[in-house]
N, CA, C and O atoms as a GROMACS GRO file, in nm:
protein
  348
    1MET      N    1   0.084  -0.118   0.000
    1MET     CA    2   0.000   0.000   0.000
    1MET      C    3   0.089   0.125   0.000
    1MET      O    4   0.192   0.129   0.067
    2THR      N    5   0.048   0.224  -0.075
    2THR     CA    6   0.121   0.350  -0.079
    2THR      C    7   0.083   0.433   0.043
    2THR      O    8  -0.035   0.456   0.071
    3ARG      N    9   0.185   0.477   0.115
    3ARG     CA   10   0.165   0.563   0.232
    3ARG      C   11   0.225   0.699   0.202
    3ARG      O   12   0.338   0.710   0.153
    4ILE      N   13   0.149   0.802   0.233
    4ILE     CA   14   0.189   0.939   0.203
    4ILE      C   15   0.206   1.015   0.334
    4ILE      O   16   0.120   1.010   0.421
    5LEU      N   17   0.318   1.085   0.346
    5LEU     CA   18   0.340   1.176   0.458
    5LEU      C   19   0.309   1.316   0.408
    5LEU      O   20   0.369   1.362   0.310
    6PHE      N   21   0.217   1.384   0.473
    6PHE     CA   22   0.165   1.512   0.427
    6PHE      C   23   0.184   1.616   0.538
    6PHE      O   24   0.091   1.642   0.613
    7PRO      N   25   0.305   1.675   0.549
    7PRO     CA   26   0.330   1.773   0.656
    7PRO      C   27   0.283   1.913   0.617
    7PRO      O   28   0.273   1.945   0.498
    8GLY      N   29   0.255   1.994   0.716
    8GLY     CA   30   0.219   2.133   0.690
    8GLY      C   31   0.206   2.208   0.821
    8GLY      O   32   0.202   2.147   0.928
    9PHE      N   33   0.199   2.340   0.811
    9PHE     CA   34   0.183   2.420   0.932
    9PHE      C   35   0.046   2.395   0.994
    9PHE      O   36  -0.054   2.379   0.923
   10ASP      N   37   0.042   2.391   1.124
   10ASP     CA   38  -0.083   2.378   1.197
   10ASP      C   39  -0.168   2.500   1.161
   10ASP      O   40  -0.125   2.613   1.182
   11PRO      N   41  -0.290   2.479   1.106
   11PRO     CA   42  -0.372   2.594   1.065
   11PRO      C   43  -0.399   2.693   1.178
   11PRO      O   44  -0.422   2.811   1.151
   12ASP      N   45  -0.397   2.648   1.303
   12ASP     CA   46  -0.420   2.739   1.415
   12ASP      C   47  -0.303   2.833   1.440
   12ASP      O   48  -0.316   2.927   1.518
   13THR      N   49  -0.189   2.811   1.376
   13THR     CA   50  -0.073   2.896   1.396
   13THR      C   51  -0.048   2.993   1.281
   13THR      O   52   0.046   3.071   1.285
   14VAL      N   53  -0.133   2.988   1.178
   14VAL     CA   54  -0.114   3.073   1.059
   14VAL      C   55  -0.165   3.214   1.088
   14VAL      O   56  -0.270   3.233   1.148
   15ASP      N   57  -0.088   3.313   1.044
   15ASP     CA   58  -0.128   3.453   1.057
   15ASP      C   59  -0.210   3.491   0.934
   15ASP      O   60  -0.153   3.523   0.829
   16PHE      N   61  -0.340   3.487   0.945
   16PHE     CA   62  -0.428   3.512   0.831
   16PHE      C   63  -0.438   3.659   0.794
   16PHE      O   64  -0.504   3.694   0.697
   17SER      N   65  -0.373   3.746   0.871
   17SER     CA   66  -0.369   3.887   0.833
   17SER      C   67  -0.258   3.914   0.731
   17SER      O   68  -0.248   4.024   0.678
   18ASP      N   69  -0.175   3.814   0.704
   18ASP     CA   70  -0.066   3.829   0.607
   18ASP      C   71  -0.127   3.854   0.468
   18ASP      O   72  -0.207   3.773   0.421
   19PRO      N   73  -0.090   3.965   0.403
   19PRO     CA   74  -0.148   3.997   0.272
   19PRO      C   75  -0.108   3.898   0.162
   19PRO      O   76  -0.169   3.899   0.054
   20ALA      N   77  -0.010   3.814   0.187
   20ALA     CA   78   0.030   3.715   0.086
   20ALA      C   79  -0.071   3.600   0.078
   20ALA      O   80  -0.072   3.524  -0.019
   21LEU      N   81  -0.156   3.587   0.180
   21LEU     CA   82  -0.258   3.481   0.180
   21LEU      C   83  -0.385   3.530   0.113
   21LEU      O   84  -0.414   3.649   0.113
   22PRO      N   85  -0.461   3.437   0.055
   22PRO     CA   86  -0.588   3.477  -0.008
   22PRO      C   87  -0.681   3.543   0.094
   22PRO      O   88  -0.683   3.504   0.210
   23PRO      N   89  -0.758   3.642   0.050
   23PRO     CA   90  -0.853   3.706   0.141
   23PRO      C   91  -0.955   3.605   0.194
   23PRO      O   92  -0.995   3.513   0.124
   24ALA      N   93  -0.996   3.624   0.316
   24ALA     CA   94  -1.098   3.542   0.382
   24ALA      C   95  -1.052   3.399   0.409
   24ALA      O   96  -1.136   3.313   0.439
   25MET      N   97  -0.924   3.371   0.400
   25MET     CA   98  -0.874   3.238   0.432
   25MET      C   99  -0.882   3.218   0.583
   25MET      O  100  -0.856   3.310   0.661
   26THR      N  101  -0.919   3.096   0.625
   26THR     CA  102  -0.932   3.064   0.767
   26THR      C  103  -0.876   2.924   0.793
   26THR      O  104  -0.854   2.846   0.700
   27ALA      N  105  -0.853   2.895   0.920
   27ALA     CA  106  -0.807   2.762   0.958
   27ALA      C  107  -0.911   2.657   0.919
   27ALA      O  108  -0.874   2.546   0.878
   28GLU      N  109  -1.038   2.690   0.930
   28GLU     CA  110  -1.144   2.596   0.894
   28GLU      C  111  -1.140   2.562   0.745
   28GLU      O  112  -1.160   2.447   0.707
   29LYS      N  113  -1.112   2.662   0.661
   29LYS     CA  114  -1.103   2.637   0.517
   29LYS      C  115  -0.984   2.548   0.484
   29LYS      O  116  -0.992   2.462   0.396
   30ILE      N  117  -0.873   2.568   0.555
   30ILE     CA  118  -0.756   2.483   0.534
   30ILE      C  119  -0.788   2.339   0.573
   30ILE      O  120  -0.756   2.246   0.499
   31ARG      N  121  -0.852   2.321   0.688
   31ARG     CA  122  -0.890   2.186   0.731
   31ARG      C  123  -0.987   2.120   0.633
   31ARG      O  124  -0.976   2.001   0.605
   32ALA      N  125  -1.081   2.197   0.580
   32ALA     CA  126  -1.176   2.143   0.483
   32ALA      C  127  -1.103   2.099   0.356
   32ALA      O  128  -1.134   1.994   0.299
   33GLY      N  129  -1.007   2.178   0.312
   33GLY     CA  130  -0.928   2.141   0.194
   33GLY      C  131  -0.844   2.016   0.219
   33GLY      O  132  -0.830   1.932   0.130
   34MET      N  133  -0.790   2.004   0.339
   34MET     CA  134  -0.714   1.885   0.375
   34MET      C  135  -0.805   1.762   0.375
   34MET      O  136  -0.764   1.654   0.331
   35ALA      N  137  -0.927   1.778   0.424
   35ALA     CA  138  -1.022   1.666   0.426
   35ALA      C  139  -1.052   1.618   0.285
   35ALA      O  140  -1.062   1.498   0.261
   36VAL      N  141  -1.067   1.712   0.191
   36VAL     CA  142  -1.091   1.675   0.050
   36VAL      C  143  -0.972   1.599  -0.004
   36VAL      O  144  -0.988   1.495  -0.069
   37ALA      N  145  -0.851   1.649   0.021
   37ALA     CA  146  -0.730   1.582  -0.028
   37ALA      C  147  -0.717   1.442   0.031
   37ALA      O  148  -0.684   1.347  -0.040
   38LEU      N  149  -0.742   1.428   0.161
   38LEU     CA  150  -0.732   1.297   0.225
   38LEU      C  151  -0.834   1.199   0.170
   38LEU      O  152  -0.805   1.080   0.154
   39LYS      N  153  -0.953   1.248   0.140
   39LYS     CA  154  -1.055   1.160   0.079
   39LYS      C  155  -1.011   1.116  -0.060
   39LYS      O  156  -1.030   1.000  -0.096
   40GLN      N  157  -0.954   1.206  -0.137
   40GLN     CA  158  -0.905   1.170  -0.271
   40GLN      C  159  -0.793   1.066  -0.261
   40GLN      O  160  -0.788   0.973  -0.341
   41PHE      N  161  -0.705   1.082  -0.165
   41PHE     CA  162  -0.600   0.983  -0.145
   41PHE      C  163  -0.662   0.847  -0.113
   41PHE      O  164  -0.625   0.745  -0.172
   42ALA      N  165  -0.756   0.846  -0.019
   42ALA     CA  166  -0.820   0.720   0.022
   42ALA      C  167  -0.894   0.656  -0.094
   42ALA      O  168  -0.892   0.533  -0.109
   43ASP      N  169  -0.959   0.737  -0.177
   43ASP     CA  170  -1.030   0.684  -0.294
   43ASP      C  171  -0.935   0.614  -0.391
   43ASP      O  172  -0.977   0.525  -0.465
   44ARG      N  173  -0.811   0.654  -0.391
   44ARG     CA  174  -0.710   0.591  -0.476
   44ARG      C  175  -0.642   0.471  -0.408
   44ARG      O  176  -0.557   0.404  -0.467
   45GLY      N  177  -0.683   0.446  -0.284
   45GLY     CA  178  -0.624   0.335  -0.210
   45GLY      C  179  -0.495   0.370  -0.139
   45GLY      O  180  -0.419   0.282  -0.098
   46TRP      N  181  -0.470   0.499  -0.124
   46TRP     CA  182  -0.350   0.545  -0.055
   46TRP      C  183  -0.384   0.578   0.090
   46TRP      O  184  -0.495   0.620   0.120
   47GLU      N  185  -0.288   0.557   0.177
   47GLU     CA  186  -0.304   0.592   0.318
   47GLU      C  187  -0.218   0.714   0.347
   47GLU      O  188  -0.098   0.714   0.319
   48ALA      N  189  -0.278   0.818   0.403
   48ALA     CA  190  -0.204   0.943   0.426
   48ALA      C  191  -0.197   0.975   0.575
   48ALA      O  192  -0.292   0.953   0.650
   49ASP      N  193  -0.081   1.026   0.614
   49ASP     CA  194  -0.059   1.073   0.751
   49ASP      C  195  -0.033   1.223   0.746
   49ASP      O  196   0.066   1.267   0.689
   50VAL      N  197  -0.121   1.300   0.806
   50VAL     CA  198  -0.103   1.445   0.814
   50VAL      C  199  -0.024   1.475   0.940
   50VAL      O  200  -0.056   1.425   1.048
   51ARG      N  201   0.078   1.556   0.927
   51ARG     CA  202   0.160   1.597   1.041
   51ARG      C  203   0.167   1.749   1.042
   51ARG      O  204   0.230   1.810   0.956
   52TYR      N  205   0.100   1.809   1.140
   52TYR     CA  206   0.103   1.954   1.150
   52TYR      C  207   0.227   1.999   1.227
   52TYR      O  208   0.263   1.940   1.329
   53ILE      N  209   0.290   2.102   1.176
   53ILE     CA  210   0.410   2.160   1.236
   53ILE      C  211   0.370   2.291   1.304
   53ILE      O  212   0.300   2.374   1.246
   54ARG      N  213   0.414   2.306   1.426
   54ARG     CA  214   0.389   2.431   1.499
   54ARG      C  215   0.517   2.514   1.494
   54ARG      O  216   0.617   2.476   1.555
   55PRO      N  217   0.516   2.626   1.423
   55PRO     CA  218   0.638   2.705   1.407
   55PRO      C  219   0.692   2.764   1.537
   55PRO      O  220   0.809   2.802   1.543
   56ASP      N  221   0.608   2.770   1.640
   56ASP     CA  222   0.654   2.826   1.768
   56ASP      C  223   0.715   2.721   1.860
   56ASP      O  224   0.754   2.752   1.972
   57GLU      N  225   0.724   2.596   1.812
   57GLU     CA  226   0.783   2.489   1.893
   57GLU      C  227   0.894   2.422   1.812
   57GLU      O  228   0.872   2.389   1.695
   58PRO      N  229   1.012   2.401   1.870
   58PRO     CA  230   1.121   2.338   1.796
   58PRO      C  231   1.081   2.201   1.739
   58PRO      O  232   1.012   2.124   1.806
   59LEU      N  233   1.124   2.173   1.617
   59LEU     CA  234   1.086   2.048   1.551
   59LEU      C  235   1.131   1.925   1.628
   59LEU      O  236   1.059   1.824   1.629
   60HIS      N  237   1.248   1.929   1.692
   60HIS     CA  238   1.294   1.810   1.761
   60HIS      C  239   1.199   1.773   1.876
   60HIS      O  240   1.181   1.655   1.906
   61ARG      N  241   1.139   1.872   1.940
   61ARG     CA  242   1.042   1.843   2.046
   61ARG      C  243   0.914   1.784   1.988
   61ARG      O  244   0.857   1.690   2.043
   62GLN      N  245   0.869   1.840   1.874
   62GLN     CA  246   0.749   1.787   1.809
   62GLN      C  247   0.772   1.643   1.765
   62GLN      O  248   0.684   1.558   1.780
   63TRP      N  249   0.891   1.616   1.711
   63TRP     CA  250   0.923   1.482   1.663
   63TRP      C  251   0.924   1.380   1.777
   63TRP      O  252   0.868   1.272   1.765
   64ARG      N  253   0.988   1.417   1.888
   64ARG     CA  254   0.993   1.325   2.003
   64ARG      C  255   0.853   1.297   2.056
   64ARG      O  256   0.821   1.182   2.089
   65ARG      N  257   0.768   1.400   2.066
   65ARG     CA  258   0.632   1.382   2.114
   65ARG      C  259   0.555   1.289   2.020
   65ARG      O  260   0.480   1.203   2.065
   66ARG      N  261   0.573   1.308   1.889
   66ARG     CA  262   0.506   1.224   1.790
   66ARG      C  263   0.553   1.079   1.802
   66ARG      O  264   0.472   0.987   1.797
   67GLN      N  265   0.684   1.059   1.817
   67GLN     CA  266   0.738   0.924   1.828
   67GLN      C  267   0.684   0.852   1.952
   67GLN      O  268   0.653   0.734   1.946
   68ARG      N  269   0.673   0.924   2.063
   68ARG     CA  270   0.617   0.864   2.185
   68ARG      C  271   0.472   0.825   2.164
   68ARG      O  272   0.429   0.718   2.208
   69ALA      N  273   0.396   0.910   2.096
   69ALA     CA  274   0.254   0.880   2.070
   69ALA      C  275   0.240   0.759   1.980
   69ALA      O  276   0.155   0.673   2.004
   70ILE      N  277   0.322   0.750   1.877
   70ILE     CA  278   0.316   0.635   1.786
   70ILE      C  279   0.351   0.507   1.861
   70ILE      O  280   0.286   0.404   1.843
   71ALA      N  281   0.454   0.513   1.943
   71ALA     CA  282   0.494   0.394   2.019
   71ALA      C  283   0.381   0.346   2.109
   71ALA      O  284   0.358   0.225   2.122
   72LEU      N  285   0.309   0.439   2.170
   72LEU     CA  286   0.197   0.400   2.256
   72LEU      C  287   0.084   0.338   2.174
   72LEU      O  288   0.024   0.238   2.216
   73LEU      N  289   0.056   0.396   2.058
   73LEU     CA  290  -0.053   0.346   1.974
   73LEU      C  291  -0.019   0.210   1.914
   73LEU      O  292  -0.106   0.124   1.901
   74GLN      N  293   0.107   0.192   1.876
   74GLN     CA  294   0.147   0.068   1.808
   74GLN      C  295   0.194  -0.039   1.905
   74GLN      O  296   0.224  -0.151   1.865
   75ASP      N  297   0.200  -0.005   2.032
   75ASP     CA  298   0.242  -0.100   2.134
   75ASP      C  299   0.377  -0.162   2.100
   75ASP      O  300   0.394  -0.284   2.106
   76GLY      N  301   0.472  -0.077   2.066
   76GLY     CA  302   0.607  -0.125   2.040
   76GLY      C  303   0.634  -0.173   1.899
   76GLY      O  304   0.745  -0.217   1.870
   77ALA      N  305   0.535  -0.166   1.809
   77ALA     CA  306   0.557  -0.208   1.670
   77ALA      C  307   0.654  -0.111   1.603
   77ALA      O  308   0.665   0.004   1.644
   78PRO      N  309   0.726  -0.157   1.499
   78PRO     CA  310   0.820  -0.069   1.432
   78PRO      C  311   0.750   0.051   1.368
   78PRO      O  312   0.631   0.044   1.335
   79SER      N  313   0.824   0.159   1.350
   79SER     CA  314   0.765   0.279   1.290
   79SER      C  315   0.727   0.254   1.144
   79SER      O  316   0.780   0.162   1.080
   80VAL      N  317   0.637   0.334   1.094
   80VAL     CA  318   0.582   0.318   0.960
   80VAL      C  319   0.671   0.387   0.858
   80VAL      O  320   0.719   0.497   0.883
   81ALA      N  321   0.693   0.324   0.745
   81ALA     CA  322   0.769   0.384   0.635
   81ALA      C  323   0.670   0.445   0.536
   81ALA      O  324   0.567   0.385   0.506
   82HIS      N  325   0.702   0.563   0.485
   82HIS     CA  326   0.617   0.631   0.388
   82HIS      C  327   0.677   0.616   0.250
   82HIS      O  328   0.799   0.614   0.234
   83SER      N  329   0.590   0.605   0.149
   83SER     CA  330   0.633   0.593   0.010
   83SER      C  331   0.652   0.729  -0.056
   83SER      O  332   0.734   0.744  -0.146
   84VAL      N  333   0.574   0.830  -0.010
   84VAL     CA  334   0.570   0.960  -0.074
   84VAL      C  335   0.568   1.070   0.033
   84VAL      O  336   0.507   1.054   0.139
   85LEU      N  337   0.635   1.180   0.004
   85LEU     CA  338   0.630   1.299   0.089
   85LEU      C  339   0.568   1.411   0.007
   85LEU      O  340   0.621   1.447  -0.098
   86VAL      N  341   0.456   1.469   0.052
   86VAL     CA  342   0.389   1.576  -0.018
   86VAL      C  343   0.417   1.704   0.056
   86VAL      O  344   0.387   1.715   0.175
   87LEU      N  345   0.474   1.802  -0.013
   87LEU     CA  346   0.502   1.932   0.048
   87LEU      C  347   0.415   2.038  -0.016
   87LEU      O  348   0.423   2.155   0.022
   0.00000   0.00000   0.00000
């Protein structure tokens, strides 16, 4: 099975007052767009993992927290390998 890693900024951390962003953009619209993309991936038989990045927190801390959560969920199973990285 094709597994996709789909990282991006946490929509709650985006500064929507930035003029470079489309007018009226919101965190809810970003999440809705992600839901559409994830459904399209699933319809193709792909499994996608969304990983939100918080720019106000160092990546190494986010990574360690994620690894601990995965270990708890998988009960010690090996980590998952991804076939594709979408940026």
